[in-house]
N, C-alpha and C positions, 0 to 999 in steps of 0.2 A: 592609802589603799590604791589609789590611782597609779602611783609610782610603781608599786609592785606588779600591777597588771601590765604596765608598759614594759617593765623589765622582763617579765615572763614572755610577753609577745616578741620582744627583740631576740631573746635566747632561742625561742622556737624558730624564728625566721632564719637565724644563723645556722641552726641545725639542719633546716630544710635545704638551705643553699648548698652547703658542702663544697668540695673542691670542683665539682662539675657545674657550678653555677654559670649563668650566662656571662657574668663579669669575668670570671676566671677564664672562660673560653675566649672572650674578646682579647684580654690581656695576653693570652698565650700566642695570639697571632702577631704580636708586635714585640720585638726584642726591646730591652731597655736601651735608652739612648747611649751612644758612645760618648765618652768624655775624654777630651784632650785639653781640658782646662788647665791653665798654668804651665802648659808644655812649651818646649822650645821646638817649634815645627818649621823653622826657617828653611826655605827652599823645598819643603815637602810637596810631593806631587799627589794630589787627590783627584786629578782630572777624571771626569765621567762617573764618579762614584755616587752611590745612593747613600746620602748622609743625613736623611731627614731626622730632625730632632737632636742632632749631634751638638755637643757642648764644646766650645772653643774659648770660653771666657778667660780673660787675662792671659792669653797665649801670645807667643811670638810667632806670627805668621808671615813675617817679612819674606817677600819673594815666593810665597807658596802658590801653588797652582790648583785652583778650584774650577777651572773651565768646564762648562757643561755638566756641573754637578747638580744633583737634586738635594737642596739644602733647606727645604721647607721646614719652618719651625726651629731652626738652629739658633744657637746663642753664640755671639761673637763679642759680647760686652767687654769693653775696656781692653781690647786686643790691639796689638800692633799689626796692621795689615798693609804696611808700606810696600808699594809696588806688587801687591798681591793680584793674581789673575782670577777674576770672577766672570770672565767672558762667557756669556750664554748660560750662566748659572741661574737656578730658580731659588731665590731667597724669600719667597712668599712667607709672611707671618714670622719673620726672623727678627732677632735683636742684634743690631750693629751699633748700639749706642756707646758713646764715649770712646769710640775707636779711632785710630789714626789710619785713614785710608789715603794718605798722601801718595800720589802717583799710581793708585790702584786702577785696574782695568775693569770697569763695570759695563763694557760694551755688550748690548743685547741681553743684559741681565734682567730678571724679573724681581722687583723689589716691592711688590704690592703688599700693602698693610704691614710694612716693615718699620721698626722703630730705629731711627737714625739720630736721635737727639744727641747733641754734644760731640758728634764725630767731626773729624777734620777731613776736608775734601780738596786740599791743595793739589793741583795738577792731575785730578782724577779724570778718567775717560768715561763719558756717560752716553756716547752715541747709541741710540736705540734702546736705552734702559727704560724700563717702565716703573715709575714711582707712584702709581695710582694708590691713593689712600695711605701712603707712607706718612710717618710722623717725623717731620723736620721742623726746625725753627725758621723764622723769616730770613735770617742772615744766610743760612744754608741754602734755602730756596733761591735767593738772589744770586749766590755764588754759582750754583748749579745751572741756573737759567742762562748765565753768561756763556756757558759752553754747551748747553743742551742742543741736540740735533737728532734727527733720524726717527725711525719708527721701529718698535720692537717686533721682530719677526714671529714671535710666539703669540703675543696678545694683540698685535695690530694697533697698539696705542702709541701715539707720538710722544717722545720724551718731553717736549715742551708742554704738551697738554697735560701729561701726568703730573707735572710739577706745578701747573697753574701759572706758567710764565705768561707775561703780557706782551 
């Protein structure tokens, strides 16, 4: 009997909500994320774009330009980002795990609360980057601390402090 009461209650709730529900109104304000996953975006210019929540998983982003982009909550998992330009980009709460960032430019980028586990950072530029609360392993932190310098102009946090360098 209790199950039937719950079922009737749920049906009534759904009927009352209808298409004008608060949830539907909130979702109408935000377009679905753009997906570029598995794409060949080599040398593509995204400079200055608003790409919050965009998906670039398993993409070829070699030599792409994301300078000054708004990329909060974006996904770059397992992508090739060799010599990609993220100068001044906001990558807060993004996923750049398992990516190849060899030679990438992260100068003045904001990477707070970003997941970077398993990514390659050979020859990366990190002057002024903010890694506060980012998820990195010990070897990555050691590698980045060896080249870390500067203060992020947006957050005011020193790169070495954000990485916990000694």
